[in-house]
The first five atom37 places (N, CA, C, CB, O) and aatype in JSON, in Angstrom:
{
  "aatype": [12, 2, 1, 16, 9, 10, 9, 16, 0, 15, 9, 10, 7, 4, 10, 15, 9, 7, 13, 7, 0, 13, 7, 0, 8, 7, 10, 11, 6, 10, 9, 15, 7, 5, 7, 10, 2, 16, 13, 6, 16, 7, 19, 1, 18, 5, 12, 18, 8, 0, 10, 10, 10, 10, 13, 19, 7, 15, 16, 3, 13, 9, 11, 16, 1, 16, 11, 1, 2, 12, 18, 18, 10, 9, 19, 10, 7, 19, 10, 13, 13, 15, 7, 15, 9, 18, 7, 10, 0, 16, 2, 11, 10, 16, 15, 13, 3, 13, 11, 16, 10, 7, 13, 9, 16, 14, 9, 7, 7, 19, 13, 10, 9, 15, 0, 17, 19, 10, 12, 9, 19, 3, 13, 19, 11, 2, 16, 13, 11, 2, 1, 19],
  "atom_mask": [
    [1, 1, 1, 1, 1],
    [1, 1, 1, 1, 1],
    [1, 1, 1, 1, 1],
    [1, 1, 1, 1, 1],
    [1, 1, 1, 1, 1],
    [1, 1, 1, 1, 1],
    [1, 1, 1, 1, 1],
    [1, 1, 1, 1, 1],
    [1, 1, 1, 1, 1],
    [1, 1, 1, 1, 1],
    [1, 1, 1, 1, 1],
    [1, 1, 1, 1, 1],
    [1, 1, 1, 0, 1],
    [1, 1, 1, 1, 1],
    [1, 1, 1, 1, 1],
    [1, 1, 1, 1, 1],
    [1, 1, 1, 1, 1],
    [1, 1, 1, 0, 1],
    [1, 1, 1, 1, 1],
    [1, 1, 1, 0, 1],
    [1, 1, 1, 1, 1],
    [1, 1, 1, 1, 1],
    [1, 1, 1, 0, 1],
    [1, 1, 1, 1, 1],
    [1, 1, 1, 1, 1],
    [1, 1, 1, 0, 1],
    [1, 1, 1, 1, 1],
    [1, 1, 1, 1, 1],
    [1, 1, 1, 1, 1],
    [1, 1, 1, 1, 1],
    [1, 1, 1, 1, 1],
    [1, 1, 1, 1, 1],
    [1, 1, 1, 0, 1],
    [1, 1, 1, 1, 1],
    [1, 1, 1, 0, 1],
    [1, 1, 1, 1, 1],
    [1, 1, 1, 1, 1],
    [1, 1, 1, 1, 1],
    [1, 1, 1, 1, 1],
    [1, 1, 1, 1, 1],
    [1, 1, 1, 1, 1],
    [1, 1, 1, 0, 1],
    [1, 1, 1, 1, 1],
    [1, 1, 1, 1, 1],
    [1, 1, 1, 1, 1],
    [1, 1, 1, 1, 1],
    [1, 1, 1, 1, 1],
    [1, 1, 1, 1, 1],
    [1, 1, 1, 1, 1],
    [1, 1, 1, 1, 1],
    [1, 1, 1, 1, 1],
    [1, 1, 1, 1, 1],
    [1, 1, 1, 1, 1],
    [1, 1, 1, 1, 1],
    [1, 1, 1, 1, 1],
    [1, 1, 1, 1, 1],
    [1, 1, 1, 0, 1],
    [1, 1, 1, 1, 1],
    [1, 1, 1, 1, 1],
    [1, 1, 1, 1, 1],
    [1, 1, 1, 1, 1],
    [1, 1, 1, 1, 1],
    [1, 1, 1, 1, 1],
    [1, 1, 1, 1, 1],
    [1, 1, 1, 1, 1],
    [1, 1, 1, 1, 1],
    [1, 1, 1, 1, 1],
    [1, 1, 1, 1, 1],
    [1, 1, 1, 1, 1],
    [1, 1, 1, 1, 1],
    [1, 1, 1, 1, 1],
    [1, 1, 1, 1, 1],
    [1, 1, 1, 1, 1],
    [1, 1, 1, 1, 1],
    [1, 1, 1, 1, 1],
    [1, 1, 1, 1, 1],
    [1, 1, 1, 0, 1],
    [1, 1, 1, 1, 1],
    [1, 1, 1, 1, 1],
    [1, 1, 1, 1, 1],
    [1, 1, 1, 1, 1],
    [1, 1, 1, 1, 1],
    [1, 1, 1, 0, 1],
    [1, 1, 1, 1, 1],
    [1, 1, 1, 1, 1],
    [1, 1, 1, 1, 1],
    [1, 1, 1, 0, 1],
    [1, 1, 1, 1, 1],
    [1, 1, 1, 1, 1],
    [1, 1, 1, 1, 1],
    [1, 1, 1, 1, 1],
    [1, 1, 1, 1, 1],
    [1, 1, 1, 1, 1],
    [1, 1, 1, 1, 1],
    [1, 1, 1, 1, 1],
    [1, 1, 1, 1, 1],
    [1, 1, 1, 1, 1],
    [1, 1, 1, 1, 1],
    [1, 1, 1, 1, 1],
    [1, 1, 1, 1, 1],
    [1, 1, 1, 1, 1],
    [1, 1, 1, 0, 1],
    [1, 1, 1, 1, 1],
    [1, 1, 1, 1, 1],
    [1, 1, 1, 1, 1],
    [1, 1, 1, 1, 1],
    [1, 1, 1, 1, 1],
    [1, 1, 1, 0, 1],
    [1, 1, 1, 0, 1],
    [1, 1, 1, 1, 1],
    [1, 1, 1, 1, 1],
    [1, 1, 1, 1, 1],
    [1, 1, 1, 1, 1],
    [1, 1, 1, 1, 1],
    [1, 1, 1, 1, 1],
    [1, 1, 1, 1, 1],
    [1, 1, 1, 1, 1],
    [1, 1, 1, 1, 1],
    [1, 1, 1, 1, 1],
    [1, 1, 1, 1, 1],
    [1, 1, 1, 1, 1],
    [1, 1, 1, 1, 1],
    [1, 1, 1, 1, 1],
    [1, 1, 1, 1, 1],
    [1, 1, 1, 1, 1],
    [1, 1, 1, 1, 1],
    [1, 1, 1, 1, 1],
    [1, 1, 1, 1, 1],
    [1, 1, 1, 1, 1],
    [1, 1, 1, 1, 1],
    [1, 1, 1, 1, 1],
    [1, 1, 1, 1, 1]
  ],
  "atom_positions": [
    [[-28.4, -29.15, -1.02], [-28.24, -28.2, -0.53], [-26.59, -28.53, -1.09], [-28.84, -28.01, 0.99], [-26.14, -27.42, -1.36]],
    [[-25.89, -29.23, -1.27], [-24.34, -29.46, -1.64], [-24.27, -28.69, -3.12], [-23.88, -31.33, -1.76], [-23.23, -28.06, -3.31]],
    [[-25.06, -28.68, -3.99], [-24.94, -28.27, -5.28], [-25.02, -26.65, -5.06], [-26.11, -28.95, -6.26], [-24.29, -25.86, -5.66]],
    [[-25.91, -26.33, -4.18], [-25.94, -24.73, -3.95], [-24.88, -24.41, -2.97], [-27.4, -24.15, -3.35], [-25.05, -23.37, -2.33]],
    [[-24.13, -24.91, -2.8], [-22.86, -24.85, -1.68], [-21.91, -24.5, -2.98], [-22.38, -26.58, -0.58], [-21.17, -23.53, -3.13]],
    [[-22.14, -25.44, -3.72], [-20.79, -25.58, -4.38], [-20.9, -24.58, -5.75], [-20.46, -27.34, -4.79], [-19.86, -24.14, -6.25]],
    [[-22.27, -24.23, -6.35], [-22.67, -22.97, -7.27], [-22.16, -21.58, -6.24], [-24.66, -22.97, -7.64], [-21.4, -20.75, -6.73]],
    [[-22.52, -21.49, -5.21], [-22.02, -20.12, -4.54], [-20.57, -20.12, -4.4], [-22.64, -19.87, -3.08], [-19.95, -19.07, -4.56]],
    [[-19.96, -21.23, -4.11], [-18.57, -21.28, -3.97], [-17.83, -20.57, -5.08], [-18.16, -22.66, -3.89], [-17.04, -19.63, -4.96]],
    [[-18.35, -21.35, -6.49], [-17.86, -21.13, -7.58], [-17.74, -19.69, -8.27], [-18.49, -21.9, -8.22], [-16.92, -19.2, -9.03]],
    [[-19.11, -19.14, -7.57], [-19.42, -17.11, -8.03], [-18.55, -16.78, -7.37], [-20.94, -16.02, -7.56], [-17.66, -16.13, -7.92]],
    [[-18.43, -17.14, -5.64], [-17.43, -16.31, -5.1], [-16.16, -16.13, -5.48], [-17.31, -16.56, -4.08], [-15.63, -15.03, -5.66]],
    [[-15.53, -17.48, -5.64], [-14.04, -17.59, -6.17], [-13.95, -17.04, -7.73], [0.0, 0.0, 0.0], [-12.83, -16.99, -8.23]],
    [[-14.93, -16.68, -8.4], [-14.85, -16.17, -9.63], [-14.92, -14.82, -9.68], [-15.71, -16.67, -10.4], [-14.26, -14.18, -10.5]],
    [[-15.8, -14.19, -8.72], [-16.03, -12.74, -8.24], [-14.42, -12.2, -7.73], [-17.33, -12.72, -6.81], [-13.85, -11.17, -8.11]],
    [[-13.93, -13.15, -6.82], [-12.79, -12.97, -5.97], [-11.8, -12.59, -7.31], [-12.34, -14.45, -4.9], [-11.32, -11.48, -7.06]],
    [[-11.4, -12.98, -8.37], [-10.4, -13.46, -9.26], [-10.56, -11.96, -9.87], [-10.7, -14.98, -10.27], [-9.62, -11.18, -10.02]],
    [[-12.37, -11.63, -10.29], [-12.32, -10.25, -10.82], [-11.66, -9.28, -10.07], [0.0, 0.0, 0.0], [-10.62, -8.65, -10.29]],
    [[-12.59, -9.26, -8.96], [-12.06, -8.07, -7.73], [-10.75, -7.95, -7.79], [-12.33, -8.43, -6.13], [-10.25, -6.82, -7.8]],
    [[-9.95, -9.14, -7.86], [-8.55, -9.12, -7.41], [-7.91, -8.39, -8.86], [0.0, 0.0, 0.0], [-7.22, -7.38, -8.73]],
    [[-8.09, -8.78, -9.8], [-7.68, -8.11, -11.09], [-8.06, -6.58, -11.06], [-8.41, -8.83, -12.36], [-7.18, -5.73, -10.99]],
    [[-9.28, -6.28, -11.1], [-9.61, -4.78, -10.98], [-8.83, -4.16, -9.98], [-11.05, -4.5, -10.65], [-8.4, -3.02, -10.16]],
    [[-8.58, -4.89, -8.79], [-7.86, -4.09, -7.6], [-6.49, -3.75, -8.31], [0.0, 0.0, 0.0], [-6.07, -2.61, -8.49]],
    [[-6.02, -4.63, -8.6], [-4.52, -4.73, -9.31], [-4.25, -3.74, -10.27], [-4.28, -6.03, -10.07], [-3.31, -2.95, -10.17]],
    [[-5.23, -3.79, -11.43], [-5.17, -3.1, -12.57], [-5.95, -1.66, -12.56], [-5.68, -4.0, -13.59], [-5.35, -0.67, -12.99]],
    [[-7.05, -1.58, -12.15], [-8.31, -0.82, -12.21], [-8.26, 0.34, -11.17], [0.0, 0.0, 0.0], [-8.63, 1.5, -11.37]],
    [[-7.78, -0.16, -10.09], [-7.6, 0.78, -8.5], [-6.39, 1.49, -8.55], [-7.46, -0.2, -6.99], [-6.13, 2.46, -7.84]],
    [[-5.56, 0.93, -9.54], [-3.8, 1.12, -9.0], [-3.5, 2.76, -8.8], [-2.47, 0.45, -10.45], [-2.9, 3.35, -7.91]],
    [[-4.08, 3.17, -9.86], [-4.01, 4.73, -10.02], [-4.92, 5.42, -9.2], [-4.3, 5.19, -11.41], [-4.61, 6.61, -9.09]],
    [[-5.85, 5.12, -8.64], [-7.08, 5.73, -7.99], [-7.09, 5.62, -6.48], [-8.34, 5.06, -8.52], [-7.76, 6.32, -5.72]],
    [[-6.15, 4.5, -6.12], [-6.44, 4.54, -4.5], [-5.1, 4.76, -4.0], [-7.13, 3.09, -3.8], [-4.13, 4.82, -4.76]],
    [[-4.97, 4.91, -2.39], [-3.46, 4.87, -2.12], [-3.21, 3.4, -1.68], [-2.95, 5.98, -0.92], [-4.09, 2.65, -1.27]],
    [[-1.85, 3.08, -1.82], [-1.27, 1.63, -1.28], [-1.71, 1.21, -0.33], [0.0, 0.0, 0.0], [-1.85, -0.01, -0.28]],
    [[-2.03, 1.87, 0.59], [-2.97, 1.26, 1.89], [-4.29, 0.55, 1.41], [-3.5, 2.56, 2.97], [-4.62, -0.63, 1.57]],
    [[-4.96, 1.57, 0.8], [-6.08, 1.36, -0.01], [-6.2, -0.31, -0.64], [0.0, 0.0, 0.0], [-6.94, -1.27, -0.42]],
    [[-5.23, -0.1, -1.39], [-5.14, -1.24, -2.42], [-4.66, -2.66, -1.34], [-3.78, -0.78, -3.84], [-5.13, -3.78, -1.48]],
    [[-3.65, -2.28, -0.29], [-3.64, -3.41, 0.44], [-4.92, -3.91, 1.27], [-2.61, -3.23, 1.25], [-5.15, -5.11, 1.42]],
    [[-5.79, -2.84, 1.85], [-7.0, -3.15, 2.45], [-7.87, -3.88, 1.24], [-7.69, -1.77, 3.07], [-8.53, -4.88, 1.55]],
    [[-7.87, -3.47, 0.07], [-9.11, -4.26, -1.12], [-8.76, -5.66, -0.81], [-8.9, -3.92, -3.13], [-9.47, -6.47, -0.22]],
    [[-7.38, -5.87, -1.37], [-6.71, -7.32, -1.14], [-7.14, -8.11, -0.04], [-5.28, -7.23, -0.94], [-7.66, -9.2, -0.27]],
    [[-6.98, -7.62, 1.32], [-7.45, -8.48, 2.11], [-9.21, -8.88, 1.99], [-7.01, -7.9, 3.4], [-9.73, -9.94, 2.35]],
    [[-9.68, -8.06, 1.57], [-11.31, -8.23, 1.16], [-11.36, -9.72, 0.05], [0.0, 0.0, 0.0], [-11.91, -10.82, 0.14]],
    [[-10.56, -9.1, -0.9], [-10.07, -10.11, -1.81], [-9.85, -12.02, -1.43], [-8.67, -9.43, -2.11], [-10.42, -13.09, -1.65]],
    [[-8.57, -11.43, -0.67], [-8.35, -12.97, -0.18], [-9.03, -13.28, 0.92], [-6.97, -13.35, 0.15], [-8.91, -14.47, 1.21]],
    [[-9.58, -12.76, 1.53], [-10.53, -13.7, 2.53], [-11.72, -14.4, 1.97], [-11.15, -12.84, 3.66], [-12.13, -15.42, 2.53]],
    [[-12.5, -13.76, 0.51], [-13.29, -14.23, 0.09], [-13.03, -15.38, -0.68], [-13.8, -13.46, -0.34], [-13.78, -16.3, -0.99]],
    [[-11.66, -15.15, -0.98], [-11.25, -16.32, -1.76], [-10.96, -17.46, -0.76], [-9.98, -16.0, -2.66], [-10.97, -18.58, -1.27]],
    [[-10.73, -17.39, 0.41], [-10.57, -18.4, 1.52], [-11.82, -19.03, 1.82], [-10.03, -17.8, 2.78], [-11.86, -20.23, 2.11]],
    [[-12.67, -18.45, 1.78], [-13.95, -18.93, 2.05], [-14.7, -19.54, 0.94], [-14.68, -17.94, 2.56], [-15.6, -20.32, 1.25]],
    [[-14.47, -19.28, -0.37], [-14.58, -19.78, -1.57], [-14.22, -21.2, -1.47], [-13.83, -19.06, -2.5], [-14.93, -22.2, -1.5]],
    [[-12.94, -21.05, -1.34], [-12.24, -22.64, -1.28], [-13.2, -23.42, 0.2], [-9.98, -22.48, -0.82], [-14.02, -24.34, 0.19]],
    [[-12.82, -22.83, 1.02], [-13.86, -23.37, 2.43], [-15.62, -23.94, 1.85], [-14.15, -21.58, 3.74], [-16.2, -24.98, 2.16]],
    [[-16.0, -23.02, 1.09], [-17.21, -23.68, 0.67], [-17.35, -25.03, -0.37], [-17.89, -22.63, 0.09], [-18.15, -25.97, -0.29]],
    [[-16.24, -24.78, -1.42], [-15.7, -25.97, -1.95], [-16.0, -27.36, -1.41], [-14.43, -25.81, -1.89], [-16.68, -28.31, -1.8]],
    [[-15.15, -27.1, -0.26], [-14.74, -28.56, 0.67], [-15.98, -28.56, 0.82], [-13.7, -28.68, 2.17], [-16.48, -29.4, 0.07]],
    [[-17.02, -27.81, 1.66], [-17.72, -28.07, 2.81], [-19.03, -28.82, 1.6], [-18.1, -26.44, 4.0], [-19.83, -29.69, 1.93]],
    [[-18.95, -28.36, 0.56], [-19.69, -28.92, -0.56], [-19.67, -30.07, -1.05], [0.0, 0.0, 0.0], [-20.6, -30.74, -1.51]],
    [[-18.38, -30.35, -0.93], [-17.8, -31.83, -1.76], [-17.65, -32.86, -0.63], [-16.07, -31.65, -2.62], [-17.24, -33.98, -0.94]],
    [[-17.96, -32.58, 0.74], [-17.55, -33.82, 1.64], [-18.48, -34.46, 2.23], [-16.73, -33.56, 2.64], [-19.54, -33.83, 2.26]],
    [[-18.5, -35.68, 2.82], [-19.66, -36.11, 3.8], [-19.33, -36.19, 4.75], [-20.32, -37.14, 3.7], [-19.93, -36.94, 5.52]],
    [[-18.02, -35.34, 5.25], [-17.69, -35.53, 6.67], [-18.09, -34.56, 7.6], [-16.37, -35.65, 6.82], [-17.76, -34.45, 8.78]],
    [[-18.95, -33.78, 6.85], [-20.03, -32.41, 7.67], [-21.37, -32.82, 7.75], [-20.18, -30.82, 6.76], [-21.93, -33.14, 6.7]],
    [[-21.97, -32.87, 8.77], [-23.45, -33.13, 8.84], [-24.13, -31.83, 7.93], [-24.0, -33.17, 10.59], [-23.72, -30.67, 7.9]],
    [[-25.08, -32.32, 7.34], [-26.05, -31.64, 6.27], [-26.5, -30.54, 7.28], [-27.44, -32.71, 5.55], [-26.44, -29.43, 6.76]],
    [[-26.8, -30.54, 8.17], [-27.31, -29.27, 9.33], [-25.95, -28.27, 9.21], [-27.56, -29.96, 11.35], [-25.81, -27.18, 8.65]],
    [[-25.03, -29.11, 9.97], [-24.07, -27.98, 9.87], [-23.62, -27.25, 8.62], [-22.99, -28.4, 10.38], [-23.37, -26.04, 8.69]],
    [[-23.49, -27.99, 7.39], [-23.1, -27.5, 5.99], [-24.46, -26.33, 5.65], [-23.0, -29.06, 4.72], [-24.2, -25.32, 4.99]],
    [[-25.58, -26.53, 6.05], [-26.42, -25.41, 5.63], [-26.03, -24.39, 6.76], [-28.09, -25.79, 5.53], [-25.94, -23.25, 6.31]],
    [[-25.81, -24.48, 7.98], [-25.42, -23.34, 8.7], [-24.21, -22.46, 8.16], [-25.11, -23.81, 10.01], [-24.33, -21.3, 7.76]],
    [[-22.93, -23.24, 8.2], [-21.41, -22.79, 7.72], [-21.91, -21.9, 6.53], [-20.23, -24.22, 7.16], [-21.75, -20.69, 6.67]],
    [[-22.55, -22.41, 5.27], [-23.47, -21.77, 4.6], [-23.86, -20.51, 4.39], [-24.2, -22.13, 4.85], [-23.56, -19.72, 3.5]],
    [[-24.81, -20.36, 5.62], [-25.44, -18.86, 5.42], [-24.6, -17.92, 6.32], [-27.15, -18.75, 5.91], [-24.71, -16.69, 6.32]],
    [[-23.55, -18.81, 7.25], [-22.54, -17.59, 7.9], [-21.76, -17.3, 7.09], [-21.71, -17.84, 9.09], [-21.51, -16.09, 7.16]],
    [[-21.01, -17.97, 6.04], [-19.97, -17.84, 5.41], [-20.3, -16.9, 4.22], [-19.45, -19.11, 5.09], [-19.48, -16.07, 3.82]],
    [[-21.58, -17.07, 3.66], [-22.33, -16.3, 2.43], [-22.58, -14.82, 3.39], [-24.13, -17.27, 1.74], [-21.93, -13.87, 2.93]],
    [[-23.27, -14.55, 4.42], [-23.26, -13.4, 4.84], [-21.91, -12.79, 5.47], [-24.26, -13.41, 5.65], [-21.74, -11.6, 5.18]],
    [[-21.0, -13.33, 6.19], [-19.74, -13.18, 6.78], [-18.89, -12.51, 5.33], [0.0, 0.0, 0.0], [-18.48, -11.35, 5.41]],
    [[-18.69, -13.18, 4.26], [-18.12, -12.43, 2.95], [-18.97, -11.21, 2.52], [-18.08, -13.47, 1.67], [-18.3, -10.32, 1.99]],
    [[-19.99, -11.02, 2.6], [-20.87, -9.83, 2.5], [-20.56, -8.96, 3.31], [-22.16, -10.01, 2.66], [-20.53, -7.86, 2.77]],
    [[-20.3, -8.95, 4.42], [-20.42, -8.03, 5.29], [-19.0, -7.73, 5.28], [-21.11, -8.4, 6.57], [-18.66, -6.55, 5.2]],
    [[-17.86, -8.9, 5.36], [-16.91, -8.72, 5.86], [-15.96, -7.82, 4.72], [-16.5, -10.0, 6.36], [-15.55, -6.66, 4.77]],
    [[-15.83, -8.77, 3.8], [-15.32, -8.51, 2.63], [-16.21, -7.08, 1.92], [-15.42, -9.96, 1.79], [-15.71, -6.01, 1.57]],
    [[-17.14, -7.35, 1.87], [-18.15, -5.93, 0.85], [-17.72, -4.86, 1.58], [0.0, 0.0, 0.0], [-17.3, -3.93, 0.9]],
    [[-17.68, -4.71, 2.79], [-17.46, -3.34, 3.61], [-16.02, -3.54, 3.65], [-18.24, -3.14, 5.23], [-15.57, -2.62, 4.33]],
    [[-15.05, -4.32, 3.23], [-13.78, -3.97, 3.21], [-13.78, -3.26, 1.79], [-12.78, -5.2, 3.43], [-13.41, -2.08, 1.77]],
    [[-14.13, -3.81, 0.7], [-14.17, -3.28, -0.65], [-14.61, -1.63, -0.74], [-15.22, -4.2, -1.45], [-13.92, -0.75, -1.26]],
    [[-16.03, -1.45, -0.08], [-16.51, -0.41, 0.31], [-15.24, 0.74, 0.92], [0.0, 0.0, 0.0], [-14.94, 1.8, 0.38]],
    [[-14.71, 0.24, 2.06], [-14.08, 1.41, 2.89], [-12.7, 1.51, 1.98], [-13.79, 1.02, 4.77], [-12.15, 2.61, 2.0]],
    [[-12.15, 0.59, 1.26], [-10.78, 1.06, 0.6], [-11.17, 1.95, -0.68], [-9.78, -0.34, 0.1], [-10.38, 2.87, -0.87]],
    [[-12.24, 1.87, -1.59], [-12.56, 2.86, -2.37], [-13.27, 3.57, -1.89], [-12.95, 2.63, -3.35], [-14.06, 3.95, -2.75]],
    [[-13.53, 4.13, -0.7], [-14.26, 5.03, -0.13], [-14.05, 6.68, -0.8], [-13.9, 4.87, 1.38], [-15.03, 7.4, -0.64]],
    [[-13.25, 7.1, -1.28], [-12.93, 8.28, -1.89], [-13.1, 8.24, -3.34], [-11.65, 8.64, -1.57], [-12.65, 9.16, -4.03]],
    [[-13.62, 7.41, -3.78], [-14.29, 7.12, -5.22], [-15.5, 7.63, -5.74], [-14.54, 5.86, -5.35], [-15.79, 8.06, -6.85]],
    [[-16.33, 7.46, -4.41], [-17.89, 7.41, -4.4], [-18.43, 8.68, -3.42], [-18.45, 5.81, -3.75], [-17.7, 9.11, -2.53]],
    [[-19.5, 9.12, -3.62], [-20.27, 10.04, -2.91], [-20.79, 9.37, -1.37], [-21.54, 10.44, -3.91], [-21.25, 10.0, -0.42]],
    [[-20.61, 8.37, -1.44], [-21.48, 7.8, -0.22], [-20.18, 7.43, 0.66], [-22.65, 6.32, -0.62], [-19.2, 6.86, 0.16]],
    [[-20.25, 7.73, 1.73], [-19.08, 7.39, 2.82], [-19.32, 5.88, 3.71], [-19.07, 8.76, 4.03], [-19.97, 5.69, 4.74]],
    [[-18.66, 5.08, 3.0], [-18.83, 3.78, 3.73], [-17.97, 3.51, 5.35], [-18.29, 2.66, 2.59], [-17.75, 2.41, 5.85]],
    [[-17.64, 4.67, 5.85], [-17.13, 4.77, 7.03], [-18.23, 4.43, 8.03], [-16.53, 6.07, 7.19], [-18.03, 3.83, 9.09]],
    [[-19.49, 4.88, 7.58], [-20.72, 5.09, 8.5], [-20.95, 3.39, 8.44], [-22.2, 6.29, 7.8], [-21.39, 2.94, 9.5]],
    [[-20.78, 2.61, 7.61], [-21.02, 1.03, 7.46], [-19.7, 0.25, 8.0], [-21.31, 0.59, 5.76], [-19.8, -0.98, 7.93]],
    [[-18.31, 0.8, 8.61], [-17.61, 0.26, 9.01], [-18.01, -0.84, 9.96], [0.0, 0.0, 0.0], [-17.52, -1.96, 9.79]],
    [[-18.71, -0.67, 10.75], [-19.03, -1.45, 12.15], [-19.39, -2.74, 11.62], [-20.31, -0.8, 13.15], [-19.1, -3.69, 12.35]],
    [[-19.97, -3.03, 10.49], [-20.54, -4.32, 9.65], [-18.98, -5.39, 9.52], [-21.29, -3.66, 7.71], [-18.93, -6.62, 9.47]],
    [[-17.99, -4.53, 9.49], [-17.12, -5.31, 8.78], [-16.53, -6.67, 10.21], [-15.73, -4.04, 8.02], [-16.26, -7.85, 10.02]],
    [[-16.5, -5.9, 11.51], [-15.83, -7.18, 12.68], [-17.23, -8.08, 12.69], [-15.29, -6.46, 14.72], [-17.05, -9.23, 13.09]],
    [[-18.82, -7.69, 12.25], [-19.99, -8.54, 12.44], [-19.65, -9.7, 11.32], [-21.54, -7.66, 12.19], [-19.74, -10.91, 11.53]],
    [[-19.35, -9.25, 10.41], [-18.81, -10.49, 9.12], [-17.93, -11.02, 9.65], [0.0, 0.0, 0.0], [-18.15, -12.23, 9.68]],
    [[-16.8, -10.71, 10.21], [-15.7, -11.57, 10.56], [-16.16, -12.67, 11.87], [0.0, 0.0, 0.0], [-15.76, -13.82, 12.09]],
    [[-17.0, -11.95, 12.49], [-17.37, -12.98, 13.57], [-18.25, -14.2, 13.15], [-18.12, -12.28, 14.67], [-18.21, -15.27, 13.76]],
    [[-19.33, -13.88, 11.68], [-19.64, -14.97, 10.92], [-18.8, -15.71, 10.38], [-20.3, -14.72, 10.11], [-19.14, -16.88, 10.59]],
    [[-17.8, -15.66, 9.75], [-16.8, -16.15, 8.92], [-16.3, -17.07, 10.13], [-15.71, -14.98, 8.19], [-16.45, -18.29, 10.02]],
    [[-15.62, -16.43, 11.47], [-15.02, -17.16, 12.31], [-16.25, -18.34, 13.07], [-14.26, -16.08, 13.31], [-15.75, -19.39, 13.48]],
    [[-17.46, -18.2, 13.21], [-18.34, -19.25, 13.62], [-18.6, -20.31, 12.77], [-19.48, -18.79, 13.92], [-18.91, -21.43, 13.18]],
    [[-18.44, -19.88, 11.16], [-18.63, -20.98, 10.36], [-17.33, -22.04, 10.48], [-18.88, -20.44, 8.9], [-17.43, -23.25, 10.29]],
    [[-16.1, -21.31, 10.84], [-15.27, -22.32, 11.47], [-15.05, -23.07, 12.34], [-14.69, -22.14, 11.6], [-14.51, -24.15, 12.12]],
    [[-15.44, -22.66, 13.58], [-15.97, -23.03, 14.75], [-17.27, -24.18, 14.73], [-16.36, -21.72, 15.34], [-17.36, -25.0, 15.65]],
    [[-18.09, -24.16, 13.81], [-19.12, -24.8, 13.69], [-18.14, -26.58, 12.75], [-20.47, -23.56, 12.7], [-18.36, -27.79, 12.78]],
    [[-17.42, -25.94, 12.27], [-17.31, -27.45, 11.4], [-16.21, -27.85, 12.25], [-16.9, -27.49, 9.5], [-16.23, -29.08, 12.29]],
    [[-15.1, -27.34, 13.06], [-14.74, -28.07, 14.01], [-15.38, -28.91, 14.88], [-14.27, -27.49, 14.53], [-15.21, -30.12, 14.97]],
    [[-16.29, -28.09, 15.64], [-17.13, -29.01, 16.68], [-17.32, -29.95, 15.79], [-18.55, -28.48, 17.39], [-16.55, -30.91, 15.74]],
    [[-18.47, -29.81, 14.88], [-18.71, -31.08, 13.81], [-17.7, -32.31, 13.52], [-18.84, -30.47, 12.43], [-18.07, -33.48, 13.37]],
    [[-16.6, -31.94, 13.47], [-15.44, -32.69, 13.36], [-14.94, -33.4, 14.67], [-14.42, -31.81, 12.84], [-14.41, -34.51, 14.63]],
    [[-15.1, -32.8, 15.69], [-14.76, -33.61, 16.95], [-15.85, -34.42, 17.49], [-14.31, -32.73, 18.06], [-15.55, -35.48, 18.05]],
    [[-17.19, -34.03, 17.39], [-18.39, -34.7, 17.43], [-18.44, -36.12, 16.53], [-19.43, -33.68, 16.95], [-18.94, -37.14, 17.02]],
    [[-18.02, -36.1, 15.51], [-17.63, -37.02, 14.56], [-16.9, -37.97, 14.77], [-17.17, -36.58, 13.75], [-15.7, -37.76, 14.91]],
    [[-17.35, -39.09, 14.83], [-16.08, -40.16, 14.88], [-15.52, -40.83, 13.5], [-16.55, -41.45, 15.8], [-14.56, -41.58, 13.31]],
    [[-16.12, -40.49, 12.95], [-15.77, -40.7, 11.08], [-15.84, -42.33, 10.85], [-13.77, -40.07, 10.48], [-15.44, -42.94, 9.85]],
    [[-16.36, -42.81, 11.85], [-16.48, -44.5, 11.56], [-17.29, -45.38, 10.54], [-16.96, -45.06, 12.68], [-17.16, -46.56, 10.18]],
    [[-18.1, -44.46, 10.23], [-18.86, -45.13, 9.1], [-18.51, -44.72, 7.91], [-20.22, -44.97, 9.15], [-18.92, -45.25, 6.87]],
    [[-17.64, -43.61, 7.95], [-17.27, -42.77, 6.73], [-15.84, -42.88, 5.79], [-17.3, -41.42, 7.25], [-15.61, -42.37, 4.7]],
    [[-14.99, -43.72, 6.64], [-13.86, -43.74, 6.11], [-13.19, -45.35, 6.19], [-13.08, -42.62, 6.81], [-12.08, -45.58, 5.71]]
  ]
}
């Protein structure tokens, strides 16, 4: 599981850098300043959670079951949250109206928050006696 988490984290981080560069250079002339800020929010949260996955996949302080649950919550959360934000920010550039999918943005946010809560609960339950 750790290998899968680390590979996914690396892919999300790489894509985040690519999307950030695309937003800063490719979208600059195509969407409004507010749209760019919105797009940047999606990039930022994607990178935050790529870094979180790097930590999760590298540590022994989180139980395997918690890691697995966090992994799925983060992947779905990034897809729903950042993905919908990318669509909403670039809505005027496509023929599809991403506003119809805007309701999944907060669902993605709840998934991301839930992953953090799972980690907190695991840390609180774990005494670290045998690991430090």
